[in-house]
C-alpha positions in Angstrom: -151.2 161.2 -6.5 -150.4 157.7 -5.4 -150.8 156.5 -1.8 -147.5 155.7 0.0 -146.5 152.1 -0.1 -146.1 150.1 3.2 -142.3 150.2 2.7 -142.3 153.9 2.4 -144.4 154.3 5.5 -142.1 151.9 7.4 -139.0 153.9 6.4 -140.8 157.2 7.3 -141.7 155.7 10.7 -138.1 154.6 11.3 -136.8 158.1 10.5 -139.3 159.7 12.8 -138.3 157.4 15.6 -134.6 158.2 14.9 -135.4 161.9 15.2 -137.3 161.4 18.5 -134.3 159.5 20.0 -131.8 162.2 19.0 -133.8 165.2 20.3 -132.3 167.4 23.1 -134.6 168.6 25.8 -134.8 172.3 26.6 -133.2 171.7 30.0 -130.2 169.9 28.4 -129.9 172.7 25.7 -129.8 175.3 28.5 -127.2 173.4 30.4 -125.0 173.0 27.3 -125.4 176.8 26.6 -124.4 177.8 30.1 -121.3 175.5 29.9 -120.3 177.0 26.5 -120.7 180.5 28.0 -118.5 179.5 31.1 -115.9 178.1 28.7 -115.9 181.2 26.5 -115.4 183.5 29.6 -112.5 181.3 30.9 -110.9 181.4 27.4 -111.2 185.1 27.4 -109.4 185.3 30.8 -106.6 182.8 29.6 -106.0 184.5 26.2 -107.5 188.0 25.7 -108.7 188.6 22.1 -106.3 191.5 21.7 -103.1 189.5 22.4 -101.4 186.9 20.3 -99.3 184.5 22.2 -95.6 184.3 21.4 -95.8 180.6 20.6 -98.4 181.4 17.8 -96.1 184.1 16.3 -93.2 181.5 16.3 -95.4 179.0 14.6 -96.6 181.5 12.0 -93.0 182.6 11.3 -92.0 179.0 10.8 -94.8 178.3 8.4 -94.1 181.4 6.4 -90.4 180.6 6.3 -91.1 177.1 5.0 -93.5 178.4 2.4 -91.4 181.1 1.1 -88.0 179.5 1.5 -86.2 182.0 3.6 -86.1 183.3 7.1 -87.7 186.6 8.1 -89.0 188.6 11.0 -92.6 189.3 11.7 -92.9 193.1 12.3 -96.5 193.6 12.7 -99.7 191.5 13.1 -103.1 193.0 12.6 -106.5 191.4 13.6 -108.8 191.3 10.5 -112.5 191.9 11.1 -114.8 189.1 10.4 -115.9 189.2 6.7 -119.4 189.9 5.7 -121.8 187.6 3.9 -120.9 188.8 0.5 -117.3 188.3 0.9 -117.9 184.7 2.1 -120.3 184.0 -0.7 -117.5 185.2 -3.2 -115.0 182.8 -1.7 -117.4 179.9 -1.9 -118.1 180.8 -5.5 -114.3 181.0 -6.3 -113.6 177.7 -4.6 -116.4 176.0 -6.4 -114.8 176.9 -9.8 -112.7 174.2 -11.4 -110.1 176.4 -12.7 -108.9 179.3 -10.4 -107.5 182.2 -12.3 -104.3 183.5 -11.0 -103.1 187.0 -11.6 
C-alpha cells in the first residue's frame, strides 16, 4: 500500500476543516428541534390533518379538469396512508427503468 501524497493529505485536511466549520452544536440542534415542534403544533392548529381546505379542493378540481379536458365535481376525498418501504422501493425501481410499460 502506498503512502498518501502531500497533495492528498492537503485535500483531506481541507475536507476535515470544512466539516468542522459546518458542524452544529448539540444546543443549536435542540433549539432547532424545539422550533420545528412548535411550528408543527401551530400547523396542526391552523389546518387539522383530517380536514382539506376548500381552496385545495378547488385547485385539485382545476388540475383534474385541465388534465382530463372536461369539468366535473369532486364527490369524495380520502386520505391515503403513508406507503411502506416496499411500495416506495417498487416506485423507485419503476422510475429508474428507461421504458415504462403502460397497461
